[in-house]
C-alpha positions, 0 to 999 in steps of 0.5 A: 762288670763286662765292658763295651765299645759303642760303634756309631756310623753314618754315611756322610759328613752332612748326616754327622753334622746336621742329622739326628742319627748319630745322637739317636744311636748314641742314646739308644746304645747308652740306654742298652748298656745302662739296662744290661749293666755294661761299662762303656769303655769308648764311643766311636763315631764314624762318617764313612760308607760301610762298603768296606772296612777301610774307614778312619775311625774303624782302623784306629779302633781295630789298631787299639784292639790289636795293641792293647790286649788287656784293655779289649772290651767284651762287646762291640755294640752297634744299632743294626748289622747295616751299621756294622757292614754293607758287604757280607764277605768282608763282614764274615772276615771281620767277625772272625777277627774280632772273635779271635780278639775275644770281642763279640760284635752285636746289633742291639736291635737285631741280637743274635747268639752265634753260638747257636748254629741256626742263628747263622742263617739269620746273620747271613740274612741281616748281612745280605740285605744291606749289601742288596740294597746298596747294589740295587741303589747303585744299579739304579743310579748307574742306569739313570746316568746312562740314560741321561748320557744317551740323551746327550746330557753331560754328567758330573763336573764340567770339563776345563773350558765349560762351566756347570749351569742350571736353567729355569726348569732346574735342568743342569747343563754345561756351557763354554766359558771364556777365556779357557774355551778359546784357548782350548779351541786354539790348541786343537787347531794347532794340533790339527795343523800338525806342525808342532808337537802336543808338548809345545802346544801345551806350553804355549797354551799355558803361557796364554793363560790356560791352567792345566797340567801336561797329563790333563792336557793330553786327556783333554785333546782326546775328549769328544765333549769339546766337539759336541759329543757324549760318550756312552760306555760299553755295557754288556752287549751294547758297544761303546758309542757317541751321541750328540750332546745337548751342550755347545761344541767348542770345535767341529767334529771334523777338527776333532777327528783330525786331531785324533788321527794326528795323535794316533799317528804320532803314537805309532811313530809316523809323525816326529815333527818338533817345534824348532826355534833356531833363527839360523835354521828357520826352514828346518822341518820344511825342506826336503832333499832334492836328491832323495826326497827325505826331510832335511835336517840342520846343524852347525859346523865350527870354522876358524872364526865362526859357526856356520849352519847348513841344511843337510840330509841324513842319508848317504846322498850327502846333500849339504847347503849353507843355511844362510844362503837358502834363507836369504833366497827364500826371503827374496822369493817373498819379494816377488809375491804381490797381494791382489788388490781385492783382498786388501779391504778384507785384511784391513777389516780383519786387522781392525777386528783383531786390534779392537779385541786387543784394545777392548779393555782400554776402550771400555775403561775410557768410555766408562771414564767419559760416562763418569765425567758426564755424571760428575758434571751433572752433579756439580751443576745440580749443586750450583743450582741448589746453591743459587736457590739457597738450599745449599750452604756456601760451605757445603758447596765448596766441599762438593766443588773440591771433591768434584775437581779432584774427580775431574782431574782423575777421570780426565787423566784416564781419557787423555792417556787412553786416546781413541786407539781404534780411530788412530789404528784405522787411519794407520791401516788406511795410510799403509795401503797394500804394504800390510800384505807384503810378505817380505816386510812381515817376514823380516820383522817377525821373530823366529816363531812367527817366521816358521808359522808364516812358512807353514801357511805359505806352503802346507806341503814341504819345500824343495830347494832346486839350487836357485829357488823353490818350486812354485807348485809347492805353494799352497792354494791360499797363497796363490789366491791372495798373491801373484808373482 
């Protein structure tokens, strides 16, 4: 009796689990074998696409055919040729390989005797039709997605910082989600500032809570979706272009283009700024050589009893100055700058707003505890009224009272341990007066990272030490508007 292996294929796991295609194919193939007196050696189930023969079950079956030469079947049976393959070129090669193994592939609903040359024309038709269907379906999907992109709709899984949603009409869209969107906005602004490299900004964003790998972060900062644009890829004679997206932008287009310019310049080697956190060399990366105009670097020299730090030039001009003296002169320069009184209310308001955001969770927790206290007190009063009206027994009342006392203690502890921070902070800001804008005090109390950030805000351009101080013309416009010397 001749033998056969039955090959049953569907395209997706869902069809395999929930549909009837597999069961129908198995039933028909078994009936065919029974009628034609064929012994079934194995039934192979597949749930992968027929675009290629890179399918798990097929590869295992083919490997068995190759290894077990004496156990090869006479036929490989399937329902139709589109169950076998949807790629004509690959199908011809596989048919040739199976024939070399002595196996005859056959579609029971489209039978062909390939020993007859004219039947190869029908085989070509049976193999080409599924491939044409696949190509047409793929082309329709491609054009549909391209049209959606031209309309400004984002297609696919939302990028980091956004979430997929569906409106009342069933149309899908993406919208920003916190805190990721705020962290991404912060990262773009830091890169646009140009002070620190991308790797360091990524590390800082990770510390703040952004879950993203280094490689994904570098792709993220190149994605125009974040400035409200959708990329329409090049197709035939139509060039690649951007369109305005229907989603909400996280950053402005100007910031995005600024970031792209900085990243392109770094790629070309035009910008080589690094993040420096050396407390003795806080001005490194901001100072230029007064003799040759190049950027000063910094390093330490080992003396007899200690290490001494210097700012020096890399060129042959040999400019070299003690770092501690220049650092101290810069700090003393900050004493001269006094805040303009008209900016004080604005800064108080900003500080209070920042503090409110920071303390938001504690305040909400305290407010919830107060609300719960009112609710529990109302319940206890109601229980007392029921007791007086003899609708509640004394034992039941004592149980409610005990539970009320325990809850009261817990809630009161939350309220007492979470005072009104906003009120206290507002009083503190009011009492401090103009001292909150004193640059020298802030500079001395800040860590190295915040000191360097302050230096960058004071002077967007590089500073030049003239031997006794710094040129006031090099200070930024914001510094000159808010402060006076």
